[in-house]
C-alpha positions in Angstrom: 32.9 -52.1 -9.4 35.0 -51.0 -12.4 32.7 -53.1 -14.8 29.6 -51.4 -13.3 31.0 -47.9 -13.9 32.0 -48.7 -17.4 28.6 -50.1 -18.2 26.9 -47.1 -16.8 29.2 -44.9 -18.8 28.4 -46.7 -22.0 24.7 -46.5 -21.4 25.1 -42.8 -20.9 26.9 -42.6 -24.2 24.1 -44.5 -25.9 21.6 -42.2 -24.5 23.5 -39.1 -25.6 24.0 -40.5 -29.0 20.3 -41.5 -29.6 19.1 -38.0 -28.3 21.7 -36.2 -30.3 23.2 -34.4 -27.1 26.4 -34.6 -25.2 26.9 -37.0 -22.2 27.0 -34.0 -19.7 23.5 -32.9 -20.9 22.3 -36.5 -20.3 23.9 -36.4 -16.8 22.1 -32.9 -16.0 18.7 -34.4 -17.1 18.8 -37.7 -15.2 20.1 -36.2 -12.2 17.8 -33.1 -12.3 20.4 -30.5 -12.2 18.6 -28.0 -14.5 20.0 -25.7 -17.1 18.5 -27.9 -20.0 15.6 -26.8 -22.2 12.4 -28.6 -21.7 12.6 -29.8 -25.3 16.1 -31.2 -25.0 15.2 -32.8 -21.7 12.2 -34.7 -23.3 14.5 -36.0 -26.0 17.0 -37.2 -23.4 14.2 -39.0 -21.5 12.6 -40.6 -24.5 16.0 -42.0 -25.4 16.7 -43.3 -22.0 13.3 -45.1 -21.9 13.8 -46.5 -25.4 17.2 -47.9 -24.3 15.6 -49.1 -21.1 18.4 -47.5 -19.0 18.8 -49.5 -15.7 17.8 -46.6 -13.3 14.7 -44.6 -12.1 14.1 -41.8 -14.6 12.6 -38.4 -13.7 9.0 -38.3 -14.4 9.2 -34.8 -15.8 11.9 -32.3 -16.5 11.7 -28.9 -14.8 14.0 -26.1 -16.2 15.4 -23.6 -13.9 13.2 -20.5 -13.7 14.8 -17.2 -13.0 12.8 -14.4 -11.6 14.4 -10.9 -11.2 13.3 -8.7 -8.2 13.9 -5.0 -8.9 14.1 -2.7 -5.8 15.6 0.7 -5.1 16.7 2.3 -1.8 17.5 -0.6 0.4 18.0 1.7 3.3 14.3 2.1 3.6 13.1 -0.5 6.2 10.1 -1.6 4.2 12.3 -2.4 1.2 15.0 -4.1 3.4 12.2 -6.2 4.9 10.8 -7.2 1.5 14.3 -8.1 0.2 14.7 -10.5 3.3 11.4 -12.1 2.5 12.4 -12.9 -1.0 15.7 -14.3 0.1 13.8 -16.9 2.2 11.5 -18.0 -0.6 13.5 -20.1 -3.1 14.4 -22.7 -0.4 10.9 -23.6 -0.2 10.5 -24.2 -3.8 13.4 -26.4 -4.8 16.6 -25.9 -6.9 14.6 -25.1 -10.0 13.7 -21.4 -8.8 16.3 -18.6 -8.6 15.4 -15.2 -7.4 17.9 -12.7 -8.6 17.7 -9.4 -6.6 18.8 -6.3 -8.4 19.1 -3.1 -6.3 19.0 -0.2 -8.9 21.0 2.9 -8.3 17.9 5.1 -7.5 14.2 5.2 -7.8 13.9 7.5 -10.8 11.6 6.1 -13.6 14.3 6.2 -16.1 16.6 4.1 -13.9 14.0 1.6 -13.2 12.7 1.5 -16.8 16.4 0.7 -18.0 16.6 -2.1 -15.4 13.4 -3.6 -16.6 14.4 -3.6 -20.3 17.8 -5.2 -19.6 16.3 -8.1 -17.6 17.5 -11.6 -18.8 15.1 -13.5 -16.4 11.9 -15.4 -17.1 9.8 -13.0 -15.1 10.2 -9.7 -13.1 8.8 -8.5 -9.7 9.1 -4.8 -9.2 8.4 -2.0 -6.8 8.3 1.4 -8.6 6.2 4.4 -9.4 3.7 5.3 -12.0 5.4 6.7 -15.0 5.1 6.5 -18.8 8.7 5.3 -19.0 7.8 2.4 -16.7 4.7 1.6 -18.6 6.8 1.4 -21.9 9.4 -0.7 -20.3 6.9 -3.1 -19.0 5.1 -3.4 -22.3 8.4 -4.0 -24.1 9.4 -7.0 -22.0 5.7 -8.3 -22.1 6.1 -8.4 -25.8 9.0 -10.8 -25.4 6.9 -13.0 -23.2 8.4 -11.8 -19.9 5.7 -11.2 -17.2 5.8 -8.4 -14.5 4.2 -8.6 -11.1 4.0 -5.5 -9.0 4.4 -5.4 -5.3 4.0 -2.7 -2.6 2.6 -0.1 -5.1 0.6 -1.1 -8.3 0.8 0.1 -11.9 -2.7 -0.6 -13.0 -2.3 1.4 -16.3 0.6 -0.8 -17.4 0.7 -4.3 -19.0 1.9 -5.9 -15.8 0.6 -9.3 -15.2 -0.8 -8.8 -11.6 -0.4 -6.9 -8.4 0.5 -8.6 -5.1 -0.3 -6.4 -2.4 -2.9 -4.6 -0.1 -5.7 -2.1 -1.0 -4.1 1.1 -0.2 -7.2 3.2 -0.5 -8.7 1.1 2.4 -5.6 1.4 4.3 -5.9 5.2 4.1 -9.5 5.2 5.1 -8.6 2.9 8.0 -5.9 5.5 9.1 -8.6 8.2 8.7 -11.0 6.2 10.9 -8.5 5.8 13.6 -7.4 9.5 13.6 -10.9 10.7 13.8 -11.6 8.3 16.6 -8.4 9.1 18.7 -7.9 12.7 18.6 -9.4 14.7 21.5 -10.0 18.0 19.7 -10.6 19.6 16.5 -7.7 20.9 14.4 -5.6 20.3 11.4 -3.7 17.3 10.2 -0.2 17.2 8.5 0.3 14.4 5.8 3.8 13.2 4.9 4.5 11.0 1.9 7.5 10.2 -0.3 5.8 11.7 -3.4 2.4 11.0 -5.1 3.9 9.5 -8.2 3.8 6.2 -6.1 0.3 4.6 -6.6 0.3 3.3 -3.1 0.8 6.8 -1.5 -1.7 8.5 -3.8 -4.3 5.8 -2.9 -3.6 6.1 0.8 -3.9 9.8 0.7 -7.2 9.6 -1.3 -8.8 7.1 1.0 -7.7 9.2 4.1 -9.0 12.5 2.6 -12.4 10.8 1.7 -12.9 9.6 5.2 -12.2 13.0 6.8 -14.5 14.7 4.3 -17.3 12.4 5.4 -16.7 12.9 9.0 -18.7 15.1 11.3 -15.6 16.3 13.0 -13.8 19.4 12.1 -10.6 17.9 11.0 -8.7 18.9 7.8 -5.5 18.3 6.1 -3.4 21.6 6.4 -0.5 20.4 4.3 0.8 17.5 2.2 4.7 17.3 2.5 6.8 15.3 0.2 9.6 13.9 2.4 11.0 11.4 -0.1 10.9 8.5 2.4 14.0 10.2 4.0 13.9 10.7 7.8 16.3 13.7 7.7 14.5 15.5 5.0 11.2 14.6 6.5 12.1 16.3 9.8 13.3 19.4 8.1 9.9 19.6 6.3 7.9 18.9 9.4 9.3 21.3 11.9 8.4 24.4 10.2 5.1 23.0 9.1 4.3 22.4 12.8 5.3 25.9 13.5 2.9 27.2 10.6 0.0 25.1 12.1 0.0 25.2 15.9 -3.4 23.6 15.7 -2.1 20.3 14.4 -3.8 17.4 16.2 -2.3 14.6 14.1 0.4 13.6 11.6 -0.3 10.8 9.1 2.8 9.5 7.5 1.8 7.6 4.3 5.1 6.3 3.7 8.7 6.0 5.2 10.8 8.5 7.2 9.1 7.7 10.5 12.2 8.5 12.5 12.1 11.9 11.2 8.4 12.3 12.3 9.3 11.2 15.8 12.2 13.8 16.0 9.9 16.6 14.7 7.3 15.7 17.4 9.9 15.4 20.1 11.1 19.0 19.3 7.7 20.5 20.1 7.6 22.4 23.5 3.8 22.0 24.0 2.4 19.4 26.1 -0.3 17.9 23.8 1.7 16.1 21.1 -0.1 15.4 17.8 -1.3 11.9 17.2 1.0 9.8 15.0 -0.2 7.3 12.7 1.9 5.6 10.1 2.8 2.5 8.1 4.7 -0.7 8.4 6.0 -2.7 11.5 9.8 -2.2 11.3 12.5 -2.0 14.0 11.9 1.8 14.0 8.0 1.8 14.4 8.2 -1.1 16.8 10.4 1.2 19.1 8.1 4.2 18.4 5.0 2.2 19.2 6.6 0.8 22.5 7.5 4.4 23.5 3.9 5.5 22.8 5.1 8.2 20.6 3.4 6.6 17.7 -0.2 5.4 18.0 -0.6 3.0 15.1 1.3 1.3 12.3 -0.7 -0.2 9.4 1.4 -3.1 8.1 1.1 -4.5 4.6 2.5 -8.0 5.4 5.5 -8.1 3.0 5.9 -11.9 3.7 2.5 -12.6 2.1 3.2 -10.2 -0.7 6.4 -11.9 -1.6 5.1 -15.4 -1.6 2.0 -14.4 -3.7 4.1 -12.4 -6.3 6.5 -15.2 -6.8 3.7 -17.8 -7.1 1.9 -15.7 -9.7 5.1 -15.0 -11.5 6.0 -18.8 -11.7 2.5 -19.9 -12.6 2.6 -17.7 -15.6 5.8 -18.9 -16.9 4.6 -22.6 -16.5 6.6 -23.6 -13.5 5.4 -27.1 -12.6 5.7 -26.5 -8.9 3.7 -23.4 -8.7 0.5 -23.6 -6.6 -2.8 -23.5 -8.6 -5.0 -22.4 -5.8 -4.9 -18.6 -6.6 -7.7 -17.3 -8.7 -6.6 -15.4 -11.8 -8.3 -12.2 -10.2 -7.4 -12.6 -6.5 -8.5 -10.3 -3.8 -6.2 -7.8 -2.1 -4.0 -9.1 0.7 -5.0 -8.3 4.1 -3.2 -5.6 6.1 -2.7 -5.6 10.0 -3.1 -2.7 12.4 -0.5 -2.5 15.1 -0.7 -0.6 18.4 1.5 -0.6 21.4 -0.7 -3.5 22.7 -0.3 -6.0 19.9 3.2 -5.6 18.6 4.8 -8.9 17.3 8.1 -9.3 19.0 
């Protein structure tokens, strides 16, 4: 046994000497532990083959690829759900993929731009808003060969590699279709959003308004309220808005803060509550749908977004295990409309 161990150690020494590297590097390459450049790994494998080392050699070396996921405000249910999906993904892609999640201090463009510029990873996946500071930061890391994939909300005017997500304009039109179909009488509609700096929210609102403008019904948007995806602030905005517009027949929540919408609706003394349509299937919206206070939730399938975003980032950086089935200009991902009758438990 001792002789075999000595023979193996000598052979590793020989490979290291021929390749011009250390024994530890040879060990990492031959045992596929990563953290070795592709060029160095090829030198080690060539040396091992030349010396006819008595073991099965890896057919190819795959360096560890690090992808940084940048998110803000993990208290928002959708962001928390997206974070959970990304935690699950690397396990299905082997030890060579590492997803580093970075939760930035706030969602201000300057904060996110700073986080983008300081990345040390091979690729970035980000959810953020449209802003010149963001565009410049993405352009800066693109010049270094670091691709950016956007999720949840796109940045089409930036140098991002791709967007993995749904068509928010169509989601807004879908919301408009259901509101028009489900409200019993004419009246006004209150719209709640985070703020329109987010491309997703602006596109949903545009689609919603377009549908209503083409409708034969007398339905109109009375106010657009920027609730910052905060349920307390959203409720504070909605209560006086409902008082200002007693003819409100529906509330369309473009973003988060659904618990605040529910609280504002419950505060009404009138019998005919406004129809409530919103987005994302979360613990909160599942509860509101089950109680029939919310009529519909349009879900953007974060598990599919997460997988597609990671696959596109890995393919761009040349990861050998990345699927090649996705076209370069892929269609938008599908969204799902949930009612109280088809909730996934």
